[in-house]
FIGU-685603 format. One line per 3 residues: number of its first residue (from 1); their letters; for each residue z, x, y of N, C-alpha, C, O. Coordinates in Angstrom, 2 decimals, decimal comma. Layout:
residues N
NUM> A> Z/X/Y/Z/X/Y/Z/X/Y/Z/X/Y | ... $
END
This chain:
residues 181
1> MKP> -8,81/6,63/-13,75/-8,61/5,34/-14,40/-8,85/4,77/-13,92/-8,48/4,48/-12,78 | -10,01/4,10/-14,92/-10,26/2,83/-14,28/-9,90/1,38/-15,08/-9,48/1,29/-16,23 | -10,08/0,67/-14,48/-9,72/-0,43/-15,50/-10,43/-0,97/-16,73/-9,55/-0,86/-17,59 $
4> NTG> -11,61/-1,53/-17,38/-12,43/-1,76/-18,35/-13,65/-2,69/-18,61/-14,55/-3,00/-19,39 | -12,73/-3,05/-16,76/-13,24/-5,12/-16,91/-14,76/-4,36/-16,04/-15,57/-5,05/-15,42 | -14,83/-3,17/-16,16/-16,80/-3,18/-14,94/-15,83/-2,83/-13,24/-16,18/-2,07/-12,34 $
7> KKL> -15,24/-3,24/-13,26/-14,24/-3,25/-12,21/-14,31/-1,28/-11,16/-14,10/-0,12/-11,50 | -14,73/-1,98/-9,90/-14,43/-0,60/-8,98/-12,30/-0,56/-8,98/-11,59/-1,39/-9,56 | -11,88/0,43/-8,32/-11,40/-0,11/-7,38/-11,17/0,07/-6,34/-11,48/1,21/-6,00 $
10> HFI> -10,57/-0,76/-5,30/-10,47/-0,68/-4,03/-8,76/0,36/-3,55/-7,90/-0,21/-4,23 | -8,29/1,13/-3,02/-6,60/0,84/-2,24/-6,84/0,54/-1,17/-7,91/0,65/-0,58 | -5,96/0,16/-0,85/-6,10/-0,33/1,14/-4,80/-0,46/1,46/-4,27/-1,26/0,70 $
13> ALG> -4,31/-0,17/1,98/-3,39/1,24/2,67/-3,32/0,87/3,69/-4,39/0,73/4,29 | -1,63/0,40/4,66/-0,92/-0,20/6,08/0,27/0,04/6,27/1,32/-0,36/5,77 | -0,26/1,44/7,83/0,81/2,29/7,91/0,54/3,61/7,81/-0,51/4,10/7,41 $
16> DGA> 1,38/4,10/8,12/1,04/5,92/8,25/1,72/6,53/6,72/1,33/7,63/6,35 | 2,25/6,13/6,27/3,57/5,88/5,05/2,63/5,84/3,88/2,40/6,50/2,86 | 2,12/4,60/4,57/0,59/4,17/3,11/0,03/5,12/2,77/-0,14/5,75/1,73 $
19> TNA> -0,32/5,19/4,06/-1,90/6,17/4,41/-1,27/7,69/3,95/-1,51/8,06/2,80 | -0,72/8,28/4,56/-0,35/9,54/3,60/-0,17/8,72/1,97/-1,34/8,65/1,59 | 0,52/8,24/1,13/0,16/7,98/0,54/-0,59/8,15/-0,24/-0,54/9,04/-1,08 $
22> LEK> -1,75/7,05/-0,05/-2,73/6,67/-0,22/-4,06/8,37/-0,20/-5,03/8,28/-0,95 | -3,83/10,15/0,98/-4,43/10,55/1,50/-4,49/11,59/-0,26/-5,35/11,88/-1,09 | -3,51/11,75/-0,12/-3,04/12,22/-1,92/-3,10/11,23/-2,39/-2,11/10,63/-1,98 $
25> MCG> -3,77/10,47/-3,18/-3,82/10,08/-3,72/-5,76/10,10/-4,87/-6,12/10,08/-6,05 | -6,32/10,15/-3,60/-7,82/9,55/-3,22/-8,55/11,16/-4,01/-9,07/11,88/-3,17 | -8,59/11,54/-5,01/-9,23/12,67/-5,60/-8,33/11,89/-7,60/-8,82/11,85/-8,73 $
28> TYP> -7,09/11,50/-7,11/-6,82/10,86/-8,90/-8,23/10,21/-9,52/-8,94/10,43/-10,50 | -8,23/9,16/-8,26/-9,27/7,73/-8,60/-10,57/7,76/-8,58/-10,93/6,89/-7,78 | -11,45/8,28/-9,02/-12,98/9,24/-8,87/-13,42/7,52/-9,48/-13,30/6,73/-10,41 $
31> GAR> -14,23/7,85/-7,60/-15,03/6,86/-7,63/-14,59/5,48/-6,63/-15,55/4,75/-6,39 | -13,28/5,06/-6,03/-12,55/4,40/-6,35/-13,26/3,58/-4,16/-14,37/3,36/-3,70 | -12,56/3,51/-3,88/-12,96/2,90/-2,37/-11,71/3,13/-1,33/-10,72/2,43/-1,55 $
34> STA> -11,67/4,19/-0,05/-9,75/3,63/-0,30/-10,37/3,33/1,27/-11,52/3,64/1,61 | -9,47/2,72/2,08/-9,31/1,79/3,49/-8,13/1,99/3,94/-7,25/1,63/3,16 | -7,74/2,47/5,01/-6,53/3,01/5,63/-6,30/2,16/7,22/-7,01/2,40/8,19 $
37> VSN> -5,14/1,12/7,23/-5,08/0,56/8,68/-3,99/1,30/8,70/-3,26/1,37/7,71 | -3,75/1,92/9,74/-2,87/1,88/11,19/-2,34/1,76/11,69/-1,73/0,81/11,21 | -1,57/2,19/13,24/-1,27/1,68/14,30/-1,25/2,67/15,26/-0,45/2,82/16,18 $
40> RER> -2,54/3,57/14,87/-3,16/5,00/15,96/-4,15/5,43/15,17/-4,51/5,31/14,00 | -4,64/6,26/16,70/-6,07/6,49/15,44/-5,50/8,29/14,82/-4,76/9,10/15,39 | -6,07/8,38/13,78/-4,76/9,16/12,31/-6,59/10,15/12,61/-7,63/9,69/13,08 $
43> EAK> -6,31/11,49/12,13/-7,51/12,86/11,95/-7,63/12,31/10,62/-6,81/11,67/9,97 | -9,00/12,74/10,30/-9,85/11,79/9,40/-8,95/13,18/8,37/-9,33/14,31/8,66 | -7,81/13,07/7,22/-8,50/13,66/6,35/-8,94/13,70/5,22/-9,51/14,76/4,96 $
46> SPH> -8,90/12,89/4,35/-10,66/12,76/2,75/-10,68/11,89/3,32/-9,92/11,07/3,83 | -12,70/12,37/3,11/-13,69/12,16/3,78/-14,03/10,62/2,06/-14,94/9,81/1,89 | -12,88/10,89/1,29/-13,29/9,55/0,99/-11,91/8,20/1,56/-11,48/7,43/0,70 $
49> VTY> -11,57/8,15/2,53/-10,58/7,45/3,39/-11,83/6,54/4,54/-12,69/7,23/5,09 | -11,79/4,89/4,80/-12,35/4,90/5,47/-10,19/4,12/6,84/-9,09/3,57/6,78 | -11,22/4,80/7,72/-10,24/4,26/8,77/-9,92/3,87/10,06/-10,40/4,26/11,12 $
52> HDI> -8,79/2,84/9,79/-8,94/1,85/11,52/-7,42/2,38/12,55/-6,31/2,92/12,48 | -8,48/1,69/13,55/-6,24/2,12/14,13/-6,10/0,69/14,43/-7,10/0,24/14,99 | -4,98/-0,31/14,18/-5,25/-1,67/14,74/-5,03/-1,64/16,01/-4,47/-2,72/16,15 $
55> NTV> -5,08/-1,03/17,35/-5,33/-1,22/18,72/-6,51/-1,04/17,92/-6,36/-0,72/16,74 | -7,22/-1,15/18,22/-8,62/-0,78/18,92/-9,63/-1,97/17,74/-10,80/-2,36/17,74 | -8,97/-2,10/17,24/-10,13/-3,29/16,06/-9,15/-4,53/16,48/-7,98/-4,44/16,86 $
58> NHL> -10,17/-6,08/16,26/-9,84/-7,25/16,05/-9,19/-7,97/15,21/-9,99/-8,56/14,49 | -8,51/-8,12/15,05/-6,91/-8,12/15,17/-7,56/-8,79/12,97/-7,24/-8,15/11,96 | -8,30/-9,93/12,95/-8,61/-11,38/12,29/-9,78/-10,52/11,93/-9,89/-10,38/10,71 $
61> QMV> -10,70/-9,89/12,67/-11,90/-9,01/12,32/-11,40/-8,22/10,96/-12,26/-8,18/10,08 | -10,45/-7,73/10,72/-9,77/-7,01/9,99/-9,75/-6,72/8,63/-10,02/-5,98/7,68 | -9,13/-8,06/9,24/-8,57/-9,08/7,73/-9,47/-9,38/6,97/-9,43/-9,24/5,75 $
64> NQL> -10,46/-9,88/7,67/-11,19/-10,54/7,33/-12,86/-9,42/6,36/-13,72/-9,96/5,65 | -12,78/-7,96/6,68/-13,23/-7,13/6,13/-12,25/-6,29/5,21/-12,26/-5,36/4,40 | -11,55/-7,03/5,73/-10,17/-6,06/4,14/-10,87/-7,43/2,83/-11,63/-7,11/1,93 $
67> VAA> -10,42/-8,75/3,03/-10,77/-9,91/1,98/-11,85/-9,60/1,54/-12,06/-9,36/0,35 | -12,82/-9,57/2,58/-14,41/-9,58/1,61/-14,46/-8,23/1,21/-15,00/-8,52/0,14 | -14,34/-6,78/1,14/-14,18/-5,35/0,56/-13,32/-6,16/-0,97/-13,61/-6,30/-2,16 $
70> MRD> -12,29/-6,50/-0,16/-11,84/-6,86/-2,03/-11,74/-7,35/-3,11/-11,11/-7,09/-4,13 | -12,97/-8,67/-2,54/-13,93/-9,09/-4,50/-14,75/-8,17/-5,22/-15,34/-7,23/-4,67 | -14,77/-8,32/-5,93/-15,20/-8,02/-7,27/-14,57/-6,26/-7,58/-15,18/-5,37/-8,18 $
73> NTC> -13,67/-6,20/-7,17/-13,26/-4,38/-6,56/-11,45/-5,02/-7,67/-11,56/-6,13/-8,18 | -9,99/-4,22/-7,91/-9,23/-4,43/-7,86/-8,51/-3,49/-7,42/-8,43/-2,29/-7,68 | -7,68/-4,63/-6,26/-7,15/-3,36/-5,17/-6,02/-3,59/-5,22/-5,56/-4,68/-5,55 $
76> FIM> -5,06/-2,17/-4,76/-4,09/-1,99/-4,75/-3,72/-1,94/-3,34/-3,52/-0,84/-2,82 | -3,59/-3,14/-2,60/-2,26/-2,58/-1,21/-1,60/-2,22/-1,20/-0,77/-2,47/-2,07 | -1,32/-1,21/-0,10/0,82/-0,08/-0,68/0,20/-0,44/1,25/-0,74/-0,56/2,04 $
79> AGI> 2,24/-0,45/0,91/2,45/-0,66/2,68/3,52/-0,37/2,70/4,27/-0,67/1,76 | 3,89/0,23/3,68/5,14/0,60/4,27/6,36/-0,75/5,10/6,66/-0,79/6,29 | 6,70/-1,46/4,29/6,81/-2,85/5,38/8,16/-2,80/6,28/9,34/-3,04/6,06 $
82> GGM> 7,71/-2,54/6,95/9,24/-2,19/7,99/8,28/-1,89/8,95/8,52/-2,30/10,09 | 7,28/-1,30/8,78/6,21/-1,38/10,56/6,00/-2,92/10,77/6,46/-4,00/10,43 | 4,83/-2,24/11,71/4,40/-3,41/12,29/3,37/-3,77/11,87/2,81/-4,87/11,93 $
85> VAK> 2,95/-2,43/11,24/0,95/-2,11/11,02/0,73/-3,95/9,40/-0,12/-4,79/9,12 | 2,40/-3,46/8,83/2,32/-4,00/7,44/3,08/-6,11/8,09/2,88/-7,29/7,81 | 3,93/-5,29/9,01/5,04/-7,20/9,02/3,55/-7,71/9,78/3,30/-8,87/9,45 $
88> TML> 2,23/-6,97/10,93/1,50/-8,36/11,86/0,18/-8,43/10,11/-0,44/-9,35/9,57 | 0,28/-7,46/9,93/-1,30/-7,31/8,59/-1,10/-8,38/7,78/-1,80/-9,39/7,74 | 0,58/-7,97/6,66/0,70/-7,58/5,12/0,55/-9,93/4,92/-0,21/-10,72/4,36 $
91> VEL> 1,70/-10,01/5,71/0,97/-11,68/5,00/0,21/-12,60/5,23/-0,03/-13,68/4,68 | -0,29/-11,89/6,42/-2,16/-12,07/7,32/-2,63/-12,19/5,74/-2,83/-13,07/4,90 | -2,67/-11,16/5,82/-4,35/-10,75/4,75/-3,49/-10,91/3,49/-3,40/-9,81/2,94 $
94> WTE> -2,75/-11,99/2,74/-2,00/-11,59/1,61/-2,63/-13,53/0,78/-2,98/-13,94/-0,32 | -2,46/-14,08/2,13/-2,45/-15,40/2,70/-4,00/-16,06/2,74/-4,29/-17,16/2,27 | -5,34/-14,68/3,71/-7,01/-14,88/2,81/-7,11/-14,19/1,05/-7,68/-14,26/-0,04 $
97> MKK> -6,19/-13,61/1,79/-6,74/-13,43/-0,43/-6,62/-15,33/-1,27/-7,53/-15,71/-2,01 | -5,79/-15,95/-1,06/-5,68/-17,14/-1,68/-6,76/-17,85/-0,95/-7,95/-17,90/-1,23 | -6,37/-18,17/-0,34/-8,40/-18,74/0,52/-9,00/-17,86/-0,52/-9,12/-18,25/-1,68 $
100> ATI> -9,30/-16,92/-0,21/-11,25/-16,70/-0,76/-9,78/-16,50/-2,64/-9,14/-15,84/-3,46 | -9,88/-16,80/-2,50/-9,39/-16,90/-4,28/-9,62/-15,92/-4,95/-10,32/-15,91/-5,96 | -8,58/-14,22/-4,04/-8,80/-13,31/-4,61/-7,92/-13,17/-5,96/-7,00/-13,98/-6,09 $
103> TDY> -8,10/-12,37/-6,79/-5,81/-12,38/-7,62/-6,51/-11,21/-8,13/-5,63/-10,77/-8,87 | -7,75/-10,18/-8,28/-7,19/-9,20/-8,81/-6,51/-8,08/-8,14/-6,91/-6,93/-8,33 | -5,48/-8,36/-7,35/-4,57/-7,64/-6,71/-3,48/-6,87/-7,12/-3,32/-6,85/-8,35 $
106> YII> -2,49/-6,08/-6,31/-1,57/-5,81/-6,54/-0,43/-5,27/-5,26/-0,87/-4,25/-4,75 | 0,57/-5,60/-4,79/0,78/-4,61/-3,61/2,54/-4,44/-4,34/3,47/-5,04/-4,89 | 1,92/-2,75/-3,65/2,32/-1,32/-3,75/3,89/-2,25/-2,08/3,60/-2,45/-0,90 $
109> AFH> 5,09/-2,50/-2,66/5,73/-2,53/-0,38/7,02/-1,35/-0,90/7,58/-0,94/-1,91 | 6,99/-1,19/0,41/8,29/0,24/0,14/8,54/-0,15/1,70/8,09/-0,58/2,76 | 10,05/0,56/0,62/11,66/-0,94/2,04/11,55/0,94/3,53/11,22/1,99/2,98 $
112> PFK> 11,66/0,97/4,08/12,68/1,35/5,07/13,38/2,60/5,27/12,70/2,80/6,28 | 14,36/3,94/5,20/15,09/4,41/4,54/15,99/4,10/5,70/15,57/3,95/6,85 | 17,33/4,02/5,32/17,89/3,49/6,29/18,14/4,34/8,15/18,58/4,02/9,26 $
115> FEG> 17,49/5,57/7,42/17,81/6,05/8,40/16,75/5,85/10,48/16,83/6,15/11,67 | 15,79/5,01/9,24/14,39/4,33/10,12/15,05/3,59/11,38/14,54/3,60/12,50 | 16,63/2,75/10,96/16,68/1,76/11,91/16,97/0,60/11,04/16,59/0,55/9,87 $
118> QKR> 17,74/-0,48/11,70/18,07/-1,60/11,37/16,66/-2,78/11,60/16,43/-3,76/10,91 | 15,90/-2,31/12,73/14,91/-3,03/13,40/13,99/-3,10/12,22/13,61/-4,25/12,00 | 13,59/-2,31/11,51/13,03/-1,66/9,78/12,80/-2,18/9,57/11,81/-2,91/9,60 $
121> RLN> 14,60/-1,96/8,86/14,66/-3,15/7,72/14,52/-4,94/8,43/13,89/-5,98/8,30 | 15,18/-4,55/8,92/15,09/-5,91/9,20/12,68/-7,13/9,18/12,12/-8,22/9,05 | 12,55/-6,26/9,31/10,44/-6,02/9,52/10,80/-6,57/7,58/10,61/-7,68/7,07 $
124> AYQ> 11,35/-5,29/6,94/11,05/-5,06/5,83/11,44/-7,15/4,92/10,65/-8,00/4,51 | 12,87/-7,09/5,00/13,39/-8,08/4,12/12,59/-9,54/5,34/12,03/-10,39/4,65 | 12,55/-9,73/6,28/11,40/-10,66/6,68/9,55/-11,22/5,92/8,81/-12,19/5,75 $
127> TEH> 9,65/-9,91/5,75/7,79/-9,70/5,42/8,73/-10,23/3,96/9,17/-11,36/3,80 | 8,83/-9,36/3,24/9,55/-9,42/1,58/8,82/-10,84/1,46/7,74/-11,38/1,22 | 10,71/-11,16/1,93/11,18/-12,53/1,80/9,19/-13,60/1,33/8,79/-14,54/0,64 $
130> QLI> 8,74/-12,77/2,10/7,10/-14,12/2,39/5,90/-14,12/0,56/5,05/-14,78/-0,03 | 6,57/-13,08/0,47/5,58/-11,94/-0,48/5,83/-12,39/-1,74/5,09/-12,55/-2,71 | 7,49/-12,64/-1,47/8,34/-11,75/-3,58/7,57/-13,30/-4,82/7,56/-13,37/-6,05 $
133> EHN> 7,04/-14,25/-3,79/7,36/-15,30/-5,56/6,20/-15,12/-5,94/5,70/-16,21/-6,21 | 5,22/-13,93/-6,18/4,30/-13,56/-6,62/4,11/-12,61/-7,72/4,16/-11,47/-7,26 | 3,89/-12,62/-9,14/4,48/-11,75/-10,15/2,90/-10,34/-9,45/2,43/-9,54/-10,26 $
136> QYY> 2,55/-10,35/-8,43/1,84/-8,88/-8,48/2,01/-8,27/-7,54/1,04/-7,84/-6,92 | 3,60/-7,96/-7,00/4,65/-7,43/-5,94/5,45/-6,70/-6,31/6,49/-7,11/-6,83 | 5,13/-5,05/-6,09/6,26/-4,51/-7,04/7,25/-3,44/-4,85/7,14/-3,05/-3,69 $
139> SLH> 7,88/-3,62/-5,86/8,87/-3,25/-4,01/9,91/-2,04/-4,49/10,90/-2,48/-5,09 | 9,85/-0,64/-4,34/10,04/0,34/-3,50/11,75/0,11/-2,57/11,91/-0,40/-1,46 | 12,69/0,61/-3,39/13,83/0,64/-2,52/14,36/2,21/-2,52/14,50/3,03/-3,43 $
142> PDE> 14,69/2,26/-0,44/14,59/4,31/-0,46/16,35/4,09/-1,89/16,65/5,22/-2,27 | 17,07/3,24/-2,39/17,29/3,93/-2,63/18,12/4,08/-3,91/19,19/4,52/-4,33 | 16,56/3,20/-4,40/16,53/3,39/-5,58/15,00/5,14/-6,69/14,42/5,43/-7,73 $
145> LRW> 15,30/5,58/-5,23/14,92/7,17/-5,75/15,68/7,11/-6,50/16,73/6,51/-6,75 | 14,58/8,34/-7,14/16,03/9,46/-8,16/16,46/11,08/-6,52/17,08/12,07/-6,89 | 16,08/10,99/-5,27/16,49/11,97/-5,02/16,97/11,92/-4,44/16,97/12,87/-3,66 $
148> LNY> 18,48/10,06/-4,03/18,58/10,10/-3,35/20,12/10,74/-4,31/20,78/11,69/-3,88 | 20,38/10,17/-5,33/21,22/11,07/-6,46/21,49/11,94/-6,17/22,61/12,21/-6,61 | 20,87/13,07/-5,31/21,19/14,38/-5,35/22,16/14,48/-4,17/22,29/13,95/-3,07 $
151> LGD> 22,75/15,38/-4,90/23,58/16,56/-3,65/23,74/17,23/-2,91/23,95/18,41/-3,21 | 23,74/16,97/-2,08/23,44/18,59/-0,96/22,24/17,51/0,05/21,84/16,35/0,10 | 22,13/18,46/0,55/20,22/18,17/1,31/19,49/17,60/0,41/20,19/17,54/-0,60 $
154> CSM> 18,27/17,05/0,17/17,67/17,04/0,29/16,20/17,55/1,02/16,51/18,72/1,24 | 14,60/17,37/1,59/14,23/17,68/1,98/13,02/15,83/1,67/12,68/15,09/0,75 | 12,79/16,03/3,72/11,77/15,27/3,58/10,99/15,08/2,52/10,87/14,16/1,71 $
157> KGA> 10,27/16,55/2,71/8,54/16,85/2,52/8,73/15,49/0,43/7,96/14,62/0,01 | 10,28/16,12/-0,29/10,34/15,96/-1,55/10,66/14,12/-1,22/10,11/13,34/-2,00 | 11,08/13,84/-0,68/11,64/12,67/-0,52/10,57/11,65/-0,93/10,83/10,78/-1,76 $
160> FED> 8,94/11,79/-0,14/8,03/11,31/0,05/7,12/12,22/-1,07/6,69/11,42/-1,90 | 6,89/12,91/-1,23/6,54/13,96/-3,05/7,44/12,53/-4,13/7,35/12,48/-5,36 | 7,97/11,87/-3,56/8,49/10,74/-4,80/8,33/10,07/-5,02/8,45/9,55/-6,13 $
163> LDK> 7,93/9,65/-4,01/7,80/8,34/-3,65/6,04/7,97/-4,08/5,45/7,10/-4,71 | 5,78/8,95/-3,47/3,61/9,65/-3,84/3,91/9,33/-5,11/3,51/8,22/-5,47 | 4,64/10,15/-6,07/4,57/9,75/-7,43/5,41/8,56/-7,71/5,06/8,21/-8,84 $
166> RYR> 6,45/7,65/-7,23/5,90/6,41/-7,64/4,20/5,83/-7,35/3,12/6,12/-7,85 | 4,54/5,06/-6,49/2,81/5,31/-6,83/2,21/4,70/-7,47/1,95/3,54/-7,77 | 1,92/6,11/-7,74/1,25/6,72/-8,70/1,39/5,90/-10,25/0,49/5,39/-10,92 $
169> QIV> 2,51/5,96/-10,47/3,29/5,48/-11,23/3,16/4,34/-12,30/3,31/4,13/-13,50 | 2,67/3,56/-10,74/3,05/1,41/-10,68/1,77/1,15/-10,94/1,60/0,15/-11,63 | 0,16/2,16/-10,37/-1,08/1,86/-10,35/-1,52/2,65/-11,51/-2,34/1,98/-12,13 $
172> DNV> -1,30/3,88/-12,11/-1,29/4,30/-13,99/-0,60/2,74/-14,77/-1,57/2,14/-15,24 | 0,67/1,96/-15,03/1,01/1,26/-15,21/0,13/0,25/-15,37/-0,19/0,05/-16,55 | -0,33/-0,42/-14,60/-1,26/-0,79/-13,86/-2,39/-1,51/-15,01/-2,56/-2,57/-15,61 $
175> LKY> -3,24/0,35/-14,81/-4,18/0,13/-14,84/-4,15/-0,04/-16,72/-4,70/-0,89/-17,42 | -3,01/1,51/-17,22/-3,04/0,26/-18,63/-2,55/-0,77/-19,05/-2,45/-0,80/-20,27 | -2,30/-1,39/-18,65/-1,98/-2,81/-18,77/-3,41/-4,13/-19,16/-3,84/-4,76/-20,13 $
178> KSA> -3,77/-3,91/-17,30/-5,46/-4,56/-18,66/-6,51/-3,55/-18,86/-7,73/-3,45/-18,76 | -5,67/-2,95/-19,14/-6,87/-1,72/-20,54/-7,18/-2,05/-21,94/-8,19/-1,86/-22,61 | -5,81/-2,72/-22,28/-5,14/-3,42/-22,59/-6,24/-4,28/-23,13/-7,09/-3,66/-23,78 $
181> F> -6,47/-6,00/-22,97/-6,91/-6,64/-22,85/-8,66/-6,37/-22,45/-9,40/-7,33/-22,25 $
END
């Protein structure tokens, strides 16, 4: 699904969890550009994704490259905001986007699971506090996901499949709304 604005879709994933979701979404949106930034070198699982290791690139150059790539595109930024990649890049990226007057973007952030620890949860709330002021921000909390309401054990595979589905639902809903105008 593409917006009717003539713009192309560009997905940006910040962190490993968002990159995993991005790799699964690639075939869903033909022609979309995809960029993944994580804190380790990743094996390229999709030919449609450009991968970057934040430890091997200049941080400011990476932010500027992402901002430049967002021009004239409808962009979705997916981030697990408890991790270091999102904590170090997301707010700075958003700040540079505002300076460059990029307005056609949507941030989809996922809070960490409780078992990921207090530090990640604190990172998430600090990052979200800086981003919450605008209406193009979607926040997913693990407590809100359907699979946590199951009784008994739930596999992590099922949890992440549900998260991937939520990412796609948000993207689809935004694109449907945009195409109505």
